[in-house]
N, C-alpha and C positions, 0 to 999 in steps of 0.2 A: 520484531512478533514471530516471523518466520521461526526462530531459534525459540524461541519460548514455544508456540505451537509443537514442533518437534520436542522439547521438553517433556511437557506435559503428554505428548502418546507416548512417549517412549519409558519415562521412570515417573508416572503415576499411575495411579486408578481411576483419575477424577474423566480420566478419555475413555471408559466403558459405560458410561453414562451413557446416555441418549444428550444430555443439556452438557456433558463435558465432550463428547463426540462433534455437537454445534461453533462453541465457545473454542475448542481446537482447531478444527476445519478453518472457521474463519482463522481464526490466529495465524494462521500457516496460509493463506490462501493471502489474507491483506497483505503476510509481509512480503511476498512474491513479489505482490502485484508492487506495493512501493519501488522494488529493486529495481524493477524494470524500467527502463530507458524513456519507456513512453510520456508517462506525465512533465519528465522533465523535456522531451521536444514539446508538448505542450503550455511548456511554461514558458520558454524560448519564442517559440511560435509568438503569445502571449506579449512577453515583452516588447521581441519587437515592433508589433504591432502598436500597443501607445508609448512607445517612440516615435511610429511617423505620426501619428496620430497628436502628439503633443509640438510637432513641428510641423503640424500642418497649421493647426489652429493658433501659432506663434507668430 
């Protein structure tokens, strides 16, 4: 997503319009967010909690 946003920013006239700016910024921002390790850490924490809950209920 971040790469798609950078391509739109650099190689098209779409990013010069207001709607294009919003979409381009959203693509770049979401792409960088998805690449960050924080969502992975949240998933691992959730998975451990689910595993502990399953063992406790068994």
